C-alpha positions as CSV (number, residue, x, y, z in Angstrom):
1,M,136.4,85.9,107.9
2,A,135.3,88.2,105.2
3,Y,133.8,91.6,106.2
4,T,131.2,91.5,103.5
5,T,129.5,89.1,101.1
6,I,130.2,91.5,98.2
7,P,133.0,90.0,96.1
8,K,133.7,93.4,94.4
9,S,132.4,96.8,95.3
10,S,132.4,97.6,91.6
11,D,129.6,95.0,91.1
12,Y,127.2,97.5,92.9
13,F,128.8,101.0,92.7
14,N,131.1,102.3,90.0
15,I,132.3,105.5,88.4
16,V,132.9,106.2,84.8
17,L,134.6,109.3,83.1
18,Y,133.7,110.4,79.6
19,T,133.9,113.2,77.1
20,G,130.7,114.6,75.5
21,T,130.3,114.5,71.7
22,G,127.2,116.6,71.2
23,N,125.7,113.5,69.5
24,A,124.0,110.3,70.7
25,Q,126.6,108.1,72.4
26,T,126.9,104.9,74.5
27,I,128.9,105.1,77.7
28,S,130.3,101.7,78.8
29,G,132.6,100.4,81.5
30,V,130.2,100.6,84.4
31,G,130.2,96.8,84.8
32,F,126.4,96.5,85.4
33,Q,123.1,98.2,84.5
34,P,123.1,101.5,86.5
35,D,119.8,101.8,88.3
36,W,120.6,105.2,89.7
37,L,122.8,107.4,87.5
38,W,124.1,110.8,88.8
39,Q,126.0,112.8,86.2
40,K,128.1,116.0,86.5
41,S,130.2,118.0,84.1
42,R,133.8,118.3,85.3
43,S,135.2,121.0,83.0
44,A,132.2,123.2,82.7
45,S,129.7,124.9,85.0
46,Q,126.6,122.8,84.6
47,D,124.0,121.5,87.0
48,P,124.3,117.8,87.9
49,R,121.5,115.5,86.6
50,S,119.8,112.4,88.1
51,F,118.2,109.5,86.3
52,D,116.9,106.1,87.5
53,V,115.3,103.0,86.1
54,V,112.1,103.4,88.3
55,R,111.2,106.7,86.7
56,G,112.8,105.9,83.3
57,G,115.6,107.5,81.3
58,S,113.4,110.2,79.9
59,K,112.7,111.7,83.3
60,L,115.2,114.2,84.7
61,I,115.7,115.8,88.1
62,Y,118.5,118.1,89.1
63,P,120.2,117.4,92.5
64,S,121.4,121.0,92.8
65,L,118.0,122.6,92.0
66,T,114.4,122.6,93.4
67,N,112.9,122.0,89.9
68,A,110.1,119.5,89.4
69,E,110.8,116.5,87.1
70,A,111.3,117.3,83.4
71,T,110.6,114.9,80.5
72,D,112.6,114.4,77.2
73,A,112.6,111.2,75.3
74,Q,116.2,111.9,74.1
75,L,117.9,112.1,77.5
76,I,118.9,108.6,78.5
77,T,117.5,106.3,75.8
78,S,118.6,103.1,77.5
79,F,120.1,101.6,80.6
80,N,122.4,98.9,79.4
81,A,124.1,95.9,80.9
82,D,127.4,97.7,81.0
83,G,126.4,101.4,81.1
84,F,123.9,103.7,79.4
85,T,123.1,105.4,76.1
86,M,122.4,109.1,75.7
87,G,120.2,110.5,73.0
88,T,120.4,113.8,71.1
89,S,119.3,116.0,74.1
90,G,122.7,116.2,75.6
91,T,122.7,119.5,77.2
92,N,124.6,119.4,80.6
93,A,125.4,115.7,80.1
94,N,126.9,115.3,76.6
95,D,128.1,118.7,75.3
96,N,130.9,118.5,72.7
97,T,134.4,118.3,74.2
98,V,133.1,118.8,77.8
99,T,134.4,116.2,80.3
100,Y,131.9,114.4,82.6
101,V,131.7,112.0,85.5
102,A,128.9,109.5,86.1
103,W,128.3,107.9,89.5
104,N,126.4,104.6,89.2
105,W,124.5,102.5,91.7
106,K,122.9,99.1,91.1
107,A,119.7,98.0,92.8
108,G,118.4,95.4,90.4
109,T,115.4,93.7,91.9
110,S,112.0,95.3,91.2
111,F,109.4,95.4,94.0
112,T,105.8,96.6,94.4
113,N,104.3,97.0,97.9
114,D,100.5,97.1,98.2
115,A,100.4,98.4,101.8
116,S,96.9,97.2,102.5
117,G,97.7,93.7,101.2
118,T,101.2,93.2,102.7
119,G,100.7,95.1,105.9
120,I,104.0,96.8,105.4
121,G,103.6,100.5,105.6
122,S,100.5,102.6,105.0
123,I,101.3,104.0,101.6
124,D,101.7,102.0,98.4
125,S,105.1,102.1,96.8
126,A,107.2,100.5,94.1
127,G,110.9,100.5,93.2
128,S,114.1,98.6,92.8
129,V,116.3,97.2,95.6
130,S,119.6,95.4,96.4
131,T,119.6,94.1,99.9
132,T,123.2,92.9,99.3
133,S,124.5,96.4,98.8
134,G,122.0,98.2,100.9
135,F,120.5,100.4,98.2
136,S,116.9,101.0,97.1
137,I,115.0,103.4,94.9
138,V,111.4,103.9,96.1
139,K,108.5,105.8,94.3
140,W,105.1,106.7,95.8
141,T,102.3,109.1,95.4
142,G,101.9,111.6,98.2
143,T,98.8,111.4,100.3
144,G,99.1,114.7,102.2
145,A,99.1,112.9,105.5
146,T,101.4,111.1,107.9
147,G,102.3,107.6,106.8
148,T,104.9,104.9,106.4
149,I,106.6,103.7,103.2
150,A,108.3,100.3,102.5
151,H,111.9,100.7,101.5
152,G,112.7,97.0,100.7
153,L,116.2,97.0,102.3
154,G,115.6,94.5,105.1
155,A,117.8,96.7,107.3
156,V,117.5,100.2,108.8
157,P,118.4,102.8,106.3
158,R,121.0,105.3,107.5
159,M,120.5,107.9,104.8
160,I,117.4,108.7,102.8
161,I,117.3,111.3,100.0
162,V,113.8,112.4,98.8
163,K,112.6,114.6,95.9
164,S,109.1,115.7,94.9
165,L,108.7,115.0,91.2
166,A,105.7,117.3,90.8
167,N,106.6,120.2,93.0
168,T,109.3,122.8,93.2
169,T,110.8,121.8,96.5
170,N,114.1,121.1,98.2
171,W,115.7,117.6,98.1
172,M,115.0,116.4,101.6
173,C,117.7,114.4,103.4
174,Q,117.6,112.3,106.6
175,H,120.8,110.9,108.1
176,A,121.0,108.6,111.1
177,S,123.8,110.6,112.7
178,I,121.5,113.6,113.1
179,G,118.4,111.8,114.2
180,N,114.7,111.8,113.1
181,A,113.8,115.4,114.0
182,K,116.2,117.2,111.6
183,E,116.4,117.6,107.8
184,F,118.9,119.1,105.4
185,Y,118.9,119.7,101.7
186,L,121.0,118.1,98.9
187,N,120.5,121.2,96.8
188,N,121.8,123.9,99.1
189,A,124.4,124.6,101.8
190,S,121.9,125.2,104.7
191,A,122.8,123.7,108.1
192,A,120.5,120.9,109.3
193,G,117.3,122.3,110.8
194,S,114.5,121.0,113.0
195,S,111.9,119.2,111.0
196,T,108.6,117.2,111.3
197,A,109.1,115.8,107.8
198,W,110.1,112.3,109.2
199,N,107.3,112.4,111.9
200,S,110.1,112.3,114.5
201,T,110.3,108.6,113.8
202,T,113.4,106.6,113.2
203,P,113.2,104.3,110.1
204,T,112.8,100.6,110.7
205,S,114.1,97.6,108.8
206,T,110.9,97.7,106.7
207,V,109.6,101.3,106.5
208,F,110.5,105.0,106.9
209,S,108.0,107.7,108.1
210,V,106.8,110.8,106.3
211,T,104.4,113.6,107.1
212,G,102.1,115.5,104.7
213,G,102.0,119.2,103.8
214,A,103.6,121.2,101.0
215,G,106.2,122.6,103.4
216,D,107.6,119.2,104.3
217,G,108.5,118.1,100.7
218,V,108.1,114.4,101.4
219,N,104.4,113.5,101.2
220,A,102.2,116.3,99.9
221,S,100.7,116.0,96.4
222,G,102.1,114.3,93.4
223,D,104.8,111.6,93.0
224,Y,108.0,111.3,95.0
225,I,111.3,109.4,94.6
226,A,113.6,108.3,97.4
227,Y,117.1,106.9,97.3
228,C,117.7,104.8,100.5
229,F,120.9,103.5,101.9
230,S,121.7,101.0,104.7
231,E,125.2,100.4,105.8
232,I,127.0,97.3,104.6
233,K,130.2,96.5,106.6
234,G,133.3,96.6,104.4
235,Y,131.4,98.2,101.5
236,S,129.7,101.3,102.7
237,K,129.9,103.6,105.7
238,I,127.3,106.2,106.6
239,S,128.3,108.0,109.7
240,S,129.8,111.3,111.2
241,Y,132.9,112.7,112.7
242,L,134.2,115.9,114.4
243,G,136.8,118.1,112.9
244,N,139.7,119.1,115.2
245,G,140.8,122.4,113.5
246,S,144.3,121.3,112.8
247,A,145.8,122.4,109.5
248,T,148.3,119.6,109.5
249,D,146.9,116.7,111.5
250,N,143.1,116.7,111.4
251,T,140.7,113.8,112.0
252,F,141.1,110.3,110.7
253,V,137.8,108.7,109.8
254,Y,137.6,104.8,110.0
255,C,135.5,103.2,107.3
256,G,136.7,99.6,107.2
257,F,137.7,99.9,103.5
258,K,139.6,102.1,101.0
259,P,137.0,104.8,99.9
260,K,136.3,105.3,96.3
261,F,133.5,107.9,96.8
262,I,132.7,110.2,99.7
263,L,129.7,112.6,99.9
264,H,130.0,114.9,102.8
265,K,128.2,117.8,104.7
266,A,128.7,120.0,107.7
267,V,125.7,119.4,110.0
268,D,125.3,122.7,111.9
269,A,127.0,125.1,109.6
270,G,126.0,126.6,106.3
271,E,128.8,125.0,104.3
272,N,128.6,123.5,100.8
273,W,128.4,119.7,100.3
274,L,131.7,118.2,99.2
275,L,132.2,115.2,97.0
276,W,135.5,113.3,96.5
277,D,136.1,110.3,94.4
278,S,139.3,108.4,93.3
279,P,138.8,108.1,89.5
280,R,138.9,111.9,89.1
281,N,142.0,112.3,91.3
282,T,144.9,111.4,89.1
283,A,147.5,113.9,90.3
284,V,149.2,113.2,93.6
285,N,148.8,116.0,96.1
286,S,151.4,117.3,98.5
287,N,150.7,114.5,101.0
288,G,151.4,111.8,98.5
289,N,147.7,110.9,98.0
290,P,145.5,111.8,95.0
291,T,142.5,113.2,96.8
292,Q,142.0,117.0,96.3
293,V,139.8,117.3,93.2
294,I,136.3,118.0,94.6
295,F,132.8,119.0,93.6
296,E,130.4,121.1,95.6
297,P,127.4,119.1,94.3
298,N,124.7,121.5,95.5
299,G,125.9,123.8,92.8
300,A,126.7,123.9,89.1
301,G,130.4,124.7,89.4
302,A,133.1,122.7,87.6
303,E,135.4,120.4,89.6
304,N,137.9,122.3,91.8
305,N,141.5,121.1,92.2
306,T,142.8,122.7,95.4
307,T,145.0,121.7,98.3
308,A,142.7,123.5,100.6
309,R,140.2,120.6,100.2
310,A,142.7,117.8,100.3
311,I,142.1,114.5,102.1
312,D,144.0,111.2,102.1
313,L,142.1,108.1,100.9
314,L,143.7,105.3,102.9
315,S,143.2,101.5,103.0
316,N,140.8,101.7,105.9
317,G,139.3,105.2,105.7
318,F,140.2,108.8,105.1
319,K,142.3,111.4,106.7
320,I,141.4,115.1,106.8
321,R,144.4,117.2,105.8
322,G,143.3,120.8,106.6
323,N,141.1,122.9,108.8
324,N,138.8,124.2,106.0
325,P,135.3,124.8,107.6
326,N,133.8,122.6,104.9
327,F,135.4,119.5,106.4
328,G,137.8,120.1,109.2
329,G,136.6,122.9,111.5
330,S,137.3,122.6,115.2
331,G,134.4,120.8,117.0
332,T,132.3,120.9,113.8
333,N,130.1,117.8,113.2
334,Y,130.2,116.4,109.7
335,I,128.0,113.6,108.2
336,F,129.2,111.5,105.3
337,M,128.3,108.5,103.0
338,A,131.3,106.6,101.6
339,F,131.6,103.6,99.2
340,A,134.5,101.2,98.9
341,E,137.1,101.1,96.2
342,E,137.2,97.4,97.2
343,P,136.1,95.9,100.5
344,L,138.9,95.7,103.1
345,V,138.4,91.9,103.0
346,S,135.6,90.4,100.9
347,T,134.5,86.9,100.0
348,N,137.4,86.5,97.6
349,G,139.7,86.7,100.7
350,I,142.0,89.4,99.2
351,P,142.7,92.4,101.5
352,A,142.5,95.8,99.9
353,T,146.0,97.3,99.2
354,A,147.3,100.1,101.4
355,R,148.3,103.5,100.2
């Protein structure tokens, strides 16, 4: 029996590498229209950029900064069937000779939720969703009060990332592995802290909860955007693990597939986020597995190729290959979100190949 109804992971998540030109250019090879596009310079120190179809390609937010949303008609001029087109405002995404990576997620189905009409949630929302891949983009206008918001997934989200578009605030993150009374921030290295942002309420298969107030960053004034992820067996894994402190034989983390992308954070320590992906890792490391080129996505730094941050990407998960406090400290709890290179077994009946 197949693990997942997704024939190919790349139908819903894919990564493309490209080189900037300084001029308008079209990037293809994604394989679908990207509904959330997260870009980062590889060879230069530049802040990452986030775009989505719900807000439109002229609207920019920076995952490493607290900045409010910026507008420029020449940022992303179109989301295409196989990628995207960048206009003439290419700073930090299309500088001449600079190399870049773009992580792309597909949602695909638009939705609008009139809370009073549907009885789902208490705050009106709209967005785009894929229940197949467990991903939705949700936009709403803050009410300044406690409320609930429809996410469209039809399953309980295990990770939610929220950004105020009008206010200078942190990117607020909720992760199922740390519960509903803590928050952490995509844009900095802070440990998870106690929070009332989520009203101490676990998301359901229809809604997630938010509280008002400028300090919470999830439902004060102005518009908000959320990226919501449920877990799809064989395609995505959103969980946690404990490091064991070994420099040679650290923790193996089972995912049920060969990971293509891992976003990762220490829970109770002020350590930077880490991001690994397979397309950028083309040189085999000392363990015979190409998995040591990383980003710290809460900053602007270029990618870092170091054996001190090496992991093995395996056919059914990943293996920590060091005791770096960012990902392998003894007794340290780490959360992660991973997406498959290919499902371990999908509807095409073909197992993923081992490494």
